[in-house]
Gaussian input, Z-matrix of N, CA and C with variables (Angstrom, degrees):
# hf/3-21g

backbone

0 1
 N
 C     1     B1
 C     2     B2     1     A1
 N     3     B3     2     A2     1     D1
 C     4     B4     3     A3     2     D2
 C     5     B5     4     A4     3     D3
 N     6     B6     5     A5     4     D4
 C     7     B7     6     A6     5     D5
 C     8     B8     7     A7     6     D6
 N     9     B9     8     A8     7     D7
 C    10    B10     9     A9     8     D8
 C    11    B11    10    A10     9     D9
 N    12    B12    11    A11    10    D10
 C    13    B13    12    A12    11    D11
 C    14    B14    13    A13    12    D12
 N    15    B15    14    A14    13    D13
 C    16    B16    15    A15    14    D14
 C    17    B17    16    A16    15    D15
 N    18    B18    17    A17    16    D16
 C    19    B19    18    A18    17    D17
 C    20    B20    19    A19    18    D18
 N    21    B21    20    A20    19    D19
 C    22    B22    21    A21    20    D20
 C    23    B23    22    A22    21    D21
 N    24    B24    23    A23    22    D22
 C    25    B25    24    A24    23    D23
 C    26    B26    25    A25    24    D24
 N    27    B27    26    A26    25    D25
 C    28    B28    27    A27    26    D26
 C    29    B29    28    A28    27    D27
 N    30    B30    29    A29    28    D28
 C    31    B31    30    A30    29    D29
 C    32    B32    31    A31    30    D30
 N    33    B33    32    A32    31    D31
 C    34    B34    33    A33    32    D32
 C    35    B35    34    A34    33    D33
 N    36    B36    35    A35    34    D34
 C    37    B37    36    A36    35    D35
 C    38    B38    37    A37    36    D36
 N    39    B39    38    A38    37    D37
 C    40    B40    39    A39    38    D38
 C    41    B41    40    A40    39    D39
 N    42    B42    41    A41    40    D40
 C    43    B43    42    A42    41    D41
 C    44    B44    43    A43    42    D42
 N    45    B45    44    A44    43    D43
 C    46    B46    45    A45    44    D44
 C    47    B47    46    A46    45    D45
 N    48    B48    47    A47    46    D46
 C    49    B49    48    A48    47    D47
 C    50    B50    49    A49    48    D48
 N    51    B51    50    A50    49    D49
 C    52    B52    51    A51    50    D50
 C    53    B53    52    A52    51    D51
 N    54    B54    53    A53    52    D52
 C    55    B55    54    A54    53    D53
 C    56    B56    55    A55    54    D54
 N    57    B57    56    A56    55    D55
 C    58    B58    57    A57    56    D56
 C    59    B59    58    A58    57    D57
 N    60    B60    59    A59    58    D58
 C    61    B61    60    A60    59    D59
 C    62    B62    61    A61    60    D60
 N    63    B63    62    A62    61    D61
 C    64    B64    63    A63    62    D62
 C    65    B65    64    A64    63    D63
 N    66    B66    65    A65    64    D64
 C    67    B67    66    A66    65    D65
 C    68    B68    67    A67    66    D66
 N    69    B69    68    A68    67    D67
 C    70    B70    69    A69    68    D68
 C    71    B71    70    A70    69    D69
 N    72    B72    71    A71    70    D70
 C    73    B73    72    A72    71    D71
 C    74    B74    73    A73    72    D72
 N    75    B75    74    A74    73    D73
 C    76    B76    75    A75    74    D74
 C    77    B77    76    A76    75    D75
 N    78    B78    77    A77    76    D76
 C    79    B79    78    A78    77    D77
 C    80    B80    79    A79    78    D78
 N    81    B81    80    A80    79    D79
 C    82    B82    81    A81    80    D80
 C    83    B83    82    A82    81    D81
 N    84    B84    83    A83    82    D82
 C    85    B85    84    A84    83    D83
 C    86    B86    85    A85    84    D84
 N    87    B87    86    A86    85    D85
 C    88    B88    87    A87    86    D86
 C    89    B89    88    A88    87    D87
 N    90    B90    89    A89    88    D88
 C    91    B91    90    A90    89    D89
 C    92    B92    91    A91    90    D90
 N    93    B93    92    A92    91    D91
 C    94    B94    93    A93    92    D92
 C    95    B95    94    A94    93    D93
 N    96    B96    95    A95    94    D94
 C    97    B97    96    A96    95    D95
 C    98    B98    97    A97    96    D96
 N    99    B99    98    A98    97    D97
 C   100   B100    99    A99    98    D98
 C   101   B101   100   A100    99    D99
 N   102   B102   101   A101   100   D100
 C   103   B103   102   A102   101   D101
 C   104   B104   103   A103   102   D102
 N   105   B105   104   A104   103   D103
 C   106   B106   105   A105   104   D104
 C   107   B107   106   A106   105   D105
 N   108   B108   107   A107   106   D106
 C   109   B109   108   A108   107   D107
 C   110   B110   109   A109   108   D108
 N   111   B111   110   A110   109   D109
 C   112   B112   111   A111   110   D110
 C   113   B113   112   A112   111   D111
 N   114   B114   113   A113   112   D112
 C   115   B115   114   A114   113   D113
 C   116   B116   115   A115   114   D114
 N   117   B117   116   A116   115   D115
 C   118   B118   117   A117   116   D116
 C   119   B119   118   A118   117   D117
 N   120   B120   119   A119   118   D118
 C   121   B121   120   A120   119   D119
 C   122   B122   121   A121   120   D120
 N   123   B123   122   A122   121   D121
 C   124   B124   123   A123   122   D122
 C   125   B125   124   A124   123   D123
 N   126   B126   125   A125   124   D124
 C   127   B127   126   A126   125   D125
 C   128   B128   127   A127   126   D126
 N   129   B129   128   A128   127   D127
 C   130   B130   129   A129   128   D128
 C   131   B131   130   A130   129   D129
 N   132   B132   131   A131   130   D130
 C   133   B133   132   A132   131   D131
 C   134   B134   133   A133   132   D132
 N   135   B135   134   A134   133   D133
 C   136   B136   135   A135   134   D134
 C   137   B137   136   A136   135   D135
 N   138   B138   137   A137   136   D136
 C   139   B139   138   A138   137   D137
 C   140   B140   139   A139   138   D138
 N   141   B141   140   A140   139   D139
 C   142   B142   141   A141   140   D140
 C   143   B143   142   A142   141   D141
 N   144   B144   143   A143   142   D142
 C   145   B145   144   A144   143   D143
 C   146   B146   145   A145   144   D144
 N   147   B147   146   A146   145   D145
 C   148   B148   147   A147   146   D146
 C   149   B149   148   A148   147   D147
 N   150   B150   149   A149   148   D148
 C   151   B151   150   A150   149   D149
 C   152   B152   151   A151   150   D150
 N   153   B153   152   A152   151   D151
 C   154   B154   153   A153   152   D152
 C   155   B155   154   A154   153   D153
 N   156   B156   155   A155   154   D154
 C   157   B157   156   A156   155   D155
 C   158   B158   157   A157   156   D156
 N   159   B159   158   A158   157   D157
 C   160   B160   159   A159   158   D158
 C   161   B161   160   A160   159   D159
 N   162   B162   161   A161   160   D160
 C   163   B163   162   A162   161   D161
 C   164   B164   163   A163   162   D162
 N   165   B165   164   A164   163   D163
 C   166   B166   165   A165   164   D164
 C   167   B167   166   A166   165   D165
 N   168   B168   167   A167   166   D166
 C   169   B169   168   A168   167   D167
 C   170   B170   169   A169   168   D168
 N   171   B171   170   A170   169   D169
 C   172   B172   171   A171   170   D170
 C   173   B173   172   A172   171   D171
 N   174   B174   173   A173   172   D172
 C   175   B175   174   A174   173   D173
 C   176   B176   175   A175   174   D174
 N   177   B177   176   A176   175   D175
 C   178   B178   177   A177   176   D176
 C   179   B179   178   A178   177   D177
 N   180   B180   179   A179   178   D178
 C   181   B181   180   A180   179   D179
 C   182   B182   181   A181   180   D180
 N   183   B183   182   A182   181   D181
 C   184   B184   183   A183   182   D182
 C   185   B185   184   A184   183   D183
 N   186   B186   185   A185   184   D184
 C   187   B187   186   A186   185   D185
 C   188   B188   187   A187   186   D186
 N   189   B189   188   A188   187   D187
 C   190   B190   189   A189   188   D188
 C   191   B191   190   A190   189   D189
 N   192   B192   191   A191   190   D190
 C   193   B193   192   A192   191   D191
 C   194   B194   193   A193   192   D192
 N   195   B195   194   A194   193   D193
 C   196   B196   195   A195   194   D194
 C   197   B197   196   A196   195   D195
 N   198   B198   197   A197   196   D196
 C   199   B199   198   A198   197   D197
 C   200   B200   199   A199   198   D198
 N   201   B201   200   A200   199   D199
 C   202   B202   201   A201   200   D200
 C   203   B203   202   A202   201   D201
 N   204   B204   203   A203   202   D202
 C   205   B205   204   A204   203   D203
 C   206   B206   205   A205   204   D204
 N   207   B207   206   A206   205   D205
 C   208   B208   207   A207   206   D206
 C   209   B209   208   A208   207   D207
 N   210   B210   209   A209   208   D208
 C   211   B211   210   A210   209   D209
 C   212   B212   211   A211   210   D210
 N   213   B213   212   A212   211   D211
 C   214   B214   213   A213   212   D212
 C   215   B215   214   A214   213   D213
 N   216   B216   215   A215   214   D214
 C   217   B217   216   A216   215   D215
 C   218   B218   217   A217   216   D216
 N   219   B219   218   A218   217   D217
 C   220   B220   219   A219   218   D218
 C   221   B221   220   A220   219   D219
 N   222   B222   221   A221   220   D220
 C   223   B223   222   A222   221   D221
 C   224   B224   223   A223   222   D222
 N   225   B225   224   A224   223   D223
 C   226   B226   225   A225   224   D224
 C   227   B227   226   A226   225   D225
 N   228   B228   227   A227   226   D226
 C   229   B229   228   A228   227   D227
 C   230   B230   229   A229   228   D228
 N   231   B231   230   A230   229   D229
 C   232   B232   231   A231   230   D230
 C   233   B233   232   A232   231   D231
 N   234   B234   233   A233   232   D232
 C   235   B235   234   A234   233   D233
 C   236   B236   235   A235   234   D234
 N   237   B237   236   A236   235   D235
 C   238   B238   237   A237   236   D236
 C   239   B239   238   A238   237   D237
 N   240   B240   239   A239   238   D238
 C   241   B241   240   A240   239   D239
 C   242   B242   241   A241   240   D240

   B1=1.4364
   B2=1.5132
   B3=1.2861
   B4=1.4492
   B5=1.4897
   B6=1.3201
   B7=1.4364
   B8=1.5274
   B9=1.3033
   B10=1.4785
   B11=1.5392
   B12=1.3340
   B13=1.4542
   B14=1.5009
   B15=1.3227
   B16=1.4882
   B17=1.5393
   B18=1.3217
   B19=1.4529
   B20=1.5433
   B21=1.3816
   B22=1.4698
   B23=1.5269
   B24=1.3568
   B25=1.4811
   B26=1.5084
   B27=1.2875
   B28=1.4892
   B29=1.5535
   B30=1.3284
   B31=1.4321
   B32=1.5320
   B33=1.3061
   B34=1.4545
   B35=1.4849
   B36=1.3370
   B37=1.4634
   B38=1.5445
   B39=1.3558
   B40=1.4428
   B41=1.5052
   B42=1.3163
   B43=1.4269
   B44=1.5293
   B45=1.3562
   B46=1.4690
   B47=1.4720
   B48=1.2751
   B49=1.4440
   B50=1.5145
   B51=1.3484
   B52=1.4763
   B53=1.5056
   B54=1.3021
   B55=1.4254
   B56=1.5516
   B57=1.3270
   B58=1.4403
   B59=1.5588
   B60=1.3146
   B61=1.4370
   B62=1.5124
   B63=1.3332
   B64=1.4547
   B65=1.5094
   B66=1.2976
   B67=1.4575
   B68=1.5651
   B69=1.2784
   B70=1.4645
   B71=1.5275
   B72=1.3456
   B73=1.4413
   B74=1.5575
   B75=1.3109
   B76=1.4475
   B77=1.5354
   B78=1.3031
   B79=1.4718
   B80=1.5227
   B81=1.3372
   B82=1.4360
   B83=1.5077
   B84=1.3068
   B85=1.4601
   B86=1.4980
   B87=1.3415
   B88=1.4258
   B89=1.5224
   B90=1.3493
   B91=1.4801
   B92=1.5414
   B93=1.3325
   B94=1.4439
   B95=1.5400
   B96=1.3135
   B97=1.4576
   B98=1.5182
   B99=1.3369
   B100=1.4581
   B101=1.5209
   B102=1.3551
   B103=1.4568
   B104=1.4991
   B105=1.3275
   B106=1.4534
   B107=1.5193
   B108=1.3058
   B109=1.4328
   B110=1.5211
   B111=1.3033
   B112=1.4592
   B113=1.5395
   B114=1.3444
   B115=1.4730
   B116=1.5281
   B117=1.3524
   B118=1.4350
   B119=1.5233
   B120=1.3443
   B121=1.4692
   B122=1.5342
   B123=1.3031
   B124=1.4647
   B125=1.5033
   B126=1.3516
   B127=1.4296
   B128=1.5218
   B129=1.3351
   B130=1.4782
   B131=1.5179
   B132=1.3235
   B133=1.4186
   B134=1.5438
   B135=1.2919
   B136=1.4957
   B137=1.5157
   B138=1.3082
   B139=1.4636
   B140=1.5014
   B141=1.3183
   B142=1.4919
   B143=1.5243
   B144=1.3434
   B145=1.5007
   B146=1.5088
   B147=1.3304
   B148=1.4498
   B149=1.5180
   B150=1.3069
   B151=1.4437
   B152=1.5521
   B153=1.3490
   B154=1.4474
   B155=1.5552
   B156=1.3336
   B157=1.4762
   B158=1.5239
   B159=1.3411
   B160=1.4221
   B161=1.5358
   B162=1.3130
   B163=1.4435
   B164=1.4835
   B165=1.3434
   B166=1.4508
   B167=1.5532
   B168=1.3395
   B169=1.4623
   B170=1.5464
   B171=1.3571
   B172=1.4590
   B173=1.4979
   B174=1.3459
   B175=1.4383
   B176=1.5233
   B177=1.2938
   B178=1.4799
   B179=1.5213
   B180=1.3149
   B181=1.4262
   B182=1.5389
   B183=1.3299
   B184=1.4823
   B185=1.5238
   B186=1.3034
   B187=1.4431
   B188=1.5205
   B189=1.3191
   B190=1.4554
   B191=1.5144
   B192=1.3192
   B193=1.4484
   B194=1.5075
   B195=1.3213
   B196=1.4579
   B197=1.4855
   B198=1.3231
   B199=1.4077
   B200=1.5168
   B201=1.3252
   B202=1.4795
   B203=1.4910
   B204=1.3665
   B205=1.4679
   B206=1.5572
   B207=1.3114
   B208=1.4370
   B209=1.5487
   B210=1.3385
   B211=1.4581
   B212=1.5288
   B213=1.3293
   B214=1.4729
   B215=1.5095
   B216=1.3484
   B217=1.4345
   B218=1.5033
   B219=1.3430
   B220=1.4521
   B221=1.5061
   B222=1.3551
   B223=1.4267
   B224=1.5324
   B225=1.3092
   B226=1.4409
   B227=1.5265
   B228=1.3681
   B229=1.4786
   B230=1.4854
   B231=1.3396
   B232=1.4687
   B233=1.5368
   B234=1.3582
   B235=1.4550
   B236=1.5329
   B237=1.3252
   B238=1.4681
   B239=1.5340
   B240=1.2997
   B241=1.4774
   B242=1.4872
   A1=109.11
   A2=119.07
   A3=121.32
   A4=111.55
   A5=116.11
   A6=122.90
   A7=111.65
   A8=116.73
   A9=122.02
   A10=109.12
   A11=118.14
   A12=121.09
   A13=111.43
   A14=115.35
   A15=120.24
   A16=107.83
   A17=117.99
   A18=120.79
   A19=112.16
   A20=115.20
   A21=118.65
   A22=111.77
   A23=114.51
   A24=118.30
   A25=110.46
   A26=118.93
   A27=121.50
   A28=108.96
   A29=119.13
   A30=121.43
   A31=112.38
   A32=116.51
   A33=121.27
   A34=112.83
   A35=117.25
   A36=121.60
   A37=110.54
   A38=120.01
   A39=120.49
   A40=111.69
   A41=118.43
   A42=121.29
   A43=112.51
   A44=114.77
   A45=118.73
   A46=112.43
   A47=118.88
   A48=125.82
   A49=109.76
   A50=118.10
   A51=118.79
   A52=113.99
   A53=120.31
   A54=122.45
   A55=115.24
   A56=116.71
   A57=121.45
   A58=110.82
   A59=116.22
   A60=122.67
   A61=108.26
   A62=114.78
   A63=118.13
   A64=111.95
   A65=115.38
   A66=123.44
   A67=106.78
   A68=116.75
   A69=121.66
   A70=108.68
   A71=115.92
   A72=120.81
   A73=111.04
   A74=115.37
   A75=119.14
   A76=106.11
   A77=116.88
   A78=118.93
   A79=108.27
   A80=117.15
   A81=121.74
   A82=113.09
   A83=118.81
   A84=122.95
   A85=111.76
   A86=117.23
   A87=122.58
   A88=114.43
   A89=115.84
   A90=120.45
   A91=107.04
   A92=116.55
   A93=124.98
   A94=104.88
   A95=116.38
   A96=119.71
   A97=109.17
   A98=114.64
   A99=118.84
   A100=107.32
   A101=113.86
   A102=121.24
   A103=109.78
   A104=113.96
   A105=120.02
   A106=106.93
   A107=117.04
   A108=121.03
   A109=108.99
   A110=119.67
   A111=119.90
   A112=113.51
   A113=115.86
   A114=120.08
   A115=107.82
   A116=116.95
   A117=121.55
   A118=107.95
   A119=115.55
   A120=120.98
   A121=105.95
   A122=116.30
   A123=122.84
   A124=109.76
   A125=116.57
   A126=124.66
   A127=109.86
   A128=115.39
   A129=118.66
   A130=109.60
   A131=118.26
   A132=123.23
   A133=112.72
   A134=115.84
   A135=122.07
   A136=112.93
   A137=115.16
   A138=121.10
   A139=113.21
   A140=117.16
   A141=122.36
   A142=108.36
   A143=116.94
   A144=120.14
   A145=109.42
   A146=116.46
   A147=122.42
   A148=109.47
   A149=116.30
   A150=121.81
   A151=109.48
   A152=115.07
   A153=120.81
   A154=111.06
   A155=113.95
   A156=116.52
   A157=110.97
   A158=116.13
   A159=119.94
   A160=110.15
   A161=117.09
   A162=122.10
   A163=111.52
   A164=116.67
   A165=123.49
   A166=108.60
   A167=116.60
   A168=119.54
   A169=108.99
   A170=115.16
   A171=120.72
   A172=111.30
   A173=116.66
   A174=121.21
   A175=108.12
   A176=116.62
   A177=124.31
   A178=109.03
   A179=114.98
   A180=118.42
   A181=113.61
   A182=116.05
   A183=122.48
   A184=109.04
   A185=117.44
   A186=121.82
   A187=113.34
   A188=119.79
   A189=121.07
   A190=113.73
   A191=120.44
   A192=121.77
   A193=109.89
   A194=117.07
   A195=120.91
   A196=110.14
   A197=118.65
   A198=122.61
   A199=111.59
   A200=113.43
   A201=118.20
   A202=112.70
   A203=118.80
   A204=120.30
   A205=109.07
   A206=115.37
   A207=122.95
   A208=106.78
   A209=117.68
   A210=121.23
   A211=112.16
   A212=117.46
   A213=120.65
   A214=110.36
   A215=117.42
   A216=124.49
   A217=113.33
   A218=115.57
   A219=120.41
   A220=109.19
   A221=116.29
   A222=121.91
   A223=108.07
   A224=115.97
   A225=123.51
   A226=109.37
   A227=113.20
   A228=121.27
   A229=106.81
   A230=116.70
   A231=121.66
   A232=109.77
   A233=115.18
   A234=119.81
   A235=104.72
   A236=115.78
   A237=121.76
   A238=113.27
   A239=118.82
   A240=118.79
   A241=110.37
   D1=132.37
   D2=-176.48
   D3=-87.39
   D4=160.46
   D5=173.41
   D6=-59.52
   D7=-35.91
   D8=179.03
   D9=-62.80
   D10=-39.72
   D11=179.53
   D12=-63.81
   D13=-46.08
   D14=179.64
   D15=-63.65
   D16=-41.33
   D17=-179.79
   D18=-61.14
   D19=-41.51
   D20=177.12
   D21=-63.85
   D22=-39.54
   D23=178.60
   D24=-64.22
   D25=-39.10
   D26=-179.49
   D27=-68.47
   D28=-41.66
   D29=175.13
   D30=-59.30
   D31=-39.27
   D32=177.97
   D33=-62.17
   D34=-33.61
   D35=178.91
   D36=-67.74
   D37=-25.87
   D38=-179.10
   D39=-62.80
   D40=-29.72
   D41=179.82
   D42=-78.27
   D43=-27.34
   D44=179.69
   D45=-81.18
   D46=-45.80
   D47=-175.90
   D48=-136.88
   D49=73.50
   D50=-174.01
   D51=-67.70
   D52=-18.21
   D53=-179.21
   D54=-81.44
   D55=-9.80
   D56=-177.59
   D57=-108.57
   D58=151.79
   D59=177.58
   D60=-122.81
   D61=157.50
   D62=175.47
   D63=-77.07
   D64=149.95
   D65=179.84
   D66=-125.48
   D67=122.48
   D68=177.13
   D69=-70.51
   D70=135.82
   D71=-175.05
   D72=-106.97
   D73=150.72
   D74=170.48
   D75=-67.60
   D76=135.01
   D77=-175.62
   D78=-149.07
   D79=164.24
   D80=179.33
   D81=-64.84
   D82=159.24
   D83=175.39
   D84=-49.48
   D85=135.91
   D86=177.51
   D87=84.94
   D88=0.90
   D89=-177.91
   D90=-118.28
   D91=132.92
   D92=167.88
   D93=-107.22
   D94=128.59
   D95=-178.58
   D96=-140.56
   D97=140.14
   D98=173.01
   D99=-142.26
   D100=159.05
   D101=-179.50
   D102=-125.80
   D103=140.53
   D104=174.37
   D105=-136.99
   D106=114.16
   D107=-174.04
   D108=59.63
   D109=-125.47
   D110=-179.69
   D111=-102.70
   D112=18.75
   D113=-178.92
   D114=-115.38
   D115=132.02
   D116=175.46
   D117=-113.57
   D118=142.71
   D119=174.93
   D120=-114.09
   D121=126.85
   D122=178.09
   D123=-118.41
   D124=128.42
   D125=178.42
   D126=-117.20
   D127=118.70
   D128=-178.17
   D129=-95.47
   D130=104.45
   D131=178.17
   D132=-93.60
   D133=0.58
   D134=-176.54
   D135=-84.83
   D136=-173.00
   D137=-178.80
   D138=-104.84
   D139=-1.22
   D140=-178.76
   D141=-124.32
   D142=152.32
   D143=175.26
   D144=-59.84
   D145=151.71
   D146=177.24
   D147=-125.36
   D148=148.00
   D149=-179.75
   D150=-82.18
   D151=126.01
   D152=176.85
   D153=-76.04
   D154=160.46
   D155=174.53
   D156=-67.88
   D157=160.72
   D158=178.89
   D159=-69.20
   D160=129.72
   D161=179.77
   D162=159.88
   D163=-173.89
   D164=-178.56
   D165=-92.17
   D166=119.37
   D167=175.64
   D168=-73.44
   D169=122.07
   D170=179.47
   D171=-86.81
   D172=-40.47
   D173=-170.06
   D174=-155.43
   D175=142.85
   D176=171.67
   D177=-124.95
   D178=146.52
   D179=177.55
   D180=-80.05
   D181=-14.27
   D182=177.12
   D183=-132.54
   D184=156.67
   D185=-176.57
   D186=-90.08
   D187=-15.26
   D188=-174.59
   D189=-81.46
   D190=-6.33
   D191=178.04
   D192=-68.13
   D193=140.59
   D194=178.90
   D195=-133.12
   D196=142.08
   D197=176.08
   D198=59.24
   D199=-131.47
   D200=-176.81
   D201=-101.45
   D202=18.80
   D203=177.97
   D204=-102.77
   D205=137.25
   D206=179.31
   D207=-110.29
   D208=115.46
   D209=-178.30
   D210=-63.80
   D211=160.89
   D212=175.19
   D213=-57.89
   D214=151.93
   D215=176.48
   D216=53.52
   D217=46.48
   D218=178.59
   D219=-147.62
   D220=174.12
   D221=-179.67
   D222=-139.75
   D223=158.72
   D224=174.26
   D225=-147.76
   D226=147.20
   D227=174.56
   D228=-110.19
   D229=129.67
   D230=-172.88
   D231=-132.15
   D232=130.77
   D233=173.49
   D234=-83.97
   D235=121.69
   D236=-172.06
   D237=-105.03
   D238=-11.23
   D239=178.76
   D240=-151.86

């Protein structure tokens, strides 16, 4: 997933919830994660699957992810509360 894709996704959120901003989260090595309102976006840049936070997965960038594992080189959007 490219930085441009993430950037477009963030701009799209401005129209949905303009009063909220994203907050970068502390995350394991190889993971970039941010939160906006009750949705977290996790990007796995590592070489091993990563465990997603507890919540409902809204969208995945790849179809092979199962359950709470995020495959390498992929992203997921999760409602966490």
